[in-house]
N, C-alpha and C positions, 0 to 999 in steps of 0.2 A: 237973368238969362231967360230967353224965350224958350218955349217948348221945342221949337225947330233947332235952335242952337244946341240945346241939351241932347236931343236925339242924334244930331250929327256928331256931337262929342262922344256919345255912347257908341256910335258906329265906328268912329276912329279908334276908340279904345278896344273895341272888339277886333278890329283889323290888326291892331298892335298885339293883342293877345294871340291871334292866329299866327302871326309872325314869330312870336316868342315860343309858341308850341312847336312850330316847324323847326326852330333852332334848338329845341329841347331846353329852353331857359325857363324852368318851372318856377323858380322864385320870382322872376320878373313877371311871369304870367299871373301868379297869385297877387302880386302888388297891383298890377293893372286891373285885375278883377275886383279888388277891394275898392279902387277908385271908381270903377264902372258901377259897382253896386250902390255907391253913394249917389252917383248921378241918376241912376234908375229910380232911387227913392225920391229924389228931387223932381224928376220928370213926371211921375204918375201921381194922380190921374192927369191925363193930358186934357188941355182945353182944345178940343178938336175943331169945331167950327168949320170954316171953309177950307181948311188945310188938310182935311182927313185923307185925301188921296195921296198927298205928298208924304204924310206921316206913315201911311200904309206901305209905301215904297221903301222908306228908310227902315221901318220896323222889319219888313221882309228881308232886307239885306242884313240887318243885325242878326236875325234868326238864322239865316243861311250861314253866315260866318261863325256864329256861335255853335252851330251843329258841327262844323268842321273842327272847331276847337275841341268840342266834346269827343269827337271821334279820335283825335290825336291823343287826348288824355286817356281814353279807354285803351288805346294801343299801348301806351306807356305803362298803364296800370298792369296790363297783361304781361308785359315784358318784365316788370319788376316782380310780379307774382311768380313768374317762372324762375327768375334769377334767385329769388328767396327760397324757392323750393329746392333748387340745386344746392344752394348754400347749406340748407338744413340737412339734406341728404349727405353732403360731404362732412358736415359736422358730426353726424351720427356715425359715419364710417370711421372718422378719425377717433371718435370717442371709443368705439368698439375695439379698435386696434390698441389704443393706449391702455385699456383695461386689462389686456392680455399680457 
């Protein structure tokens, strides 16, 4: 597989990850990320040569999409953290009432 093909595949996987994150399909996102990481390991170091500008464009798109994925993951993390906090408070209240 050429560097260009691998980079385009990484871009496609990143777009699929963004779609999964938007749908809150976290298991799918993790599976896509595992596949993408394997491709990233295969792609680098790149054989740049005369294709450097094309590669820069694709890599910039990958970074942009990845930042969107990260933002959605951070939002979900905060949401889960808040939910867990509420759960723990409810658990403490229930425990306090059951002791009496």
